[in-house]
C-alpha angles and dihedrals in degrees: 000000000000089000088051090054093048093049092051097048108133095030097092092145111092110226133190095017115190132173136167094219091255130054104325122090139162133184142164132231094217113271094332105072148351129210130197116190120192113188094165134101093246133062120262117221121167144119117270131194111233135177094224124118116258116274146093111292128198115231103241091207093052092053108290125222116338123175094341096310135086111261090203138003123354121214117202119215112200126212091273095052097255120143130183109214132186114200113183120223116296097005143091141234115216124180130174143171112282091040100086129120 
């Protein structure tokens, strides 16, 4: 997570904030990163609007980028900035620039 913070320095404005009114929240750090936090007992799967450039991003929590490949989950961002993310119960999905394959 320290690498995520370093990668998102300068993006202090929160973008694309979403919450379900309970224990699920998602937000962007401008065009530098995006976070989904699920602190509920059921999985969260939905499309999110991000400000990230299109590409396939490695989930930092699931292992990030290792030797040019994602060690865990991959999140695809389309040309419009939309991403479909699945966050298992009681976990998070974190993607950032520099962690694309």
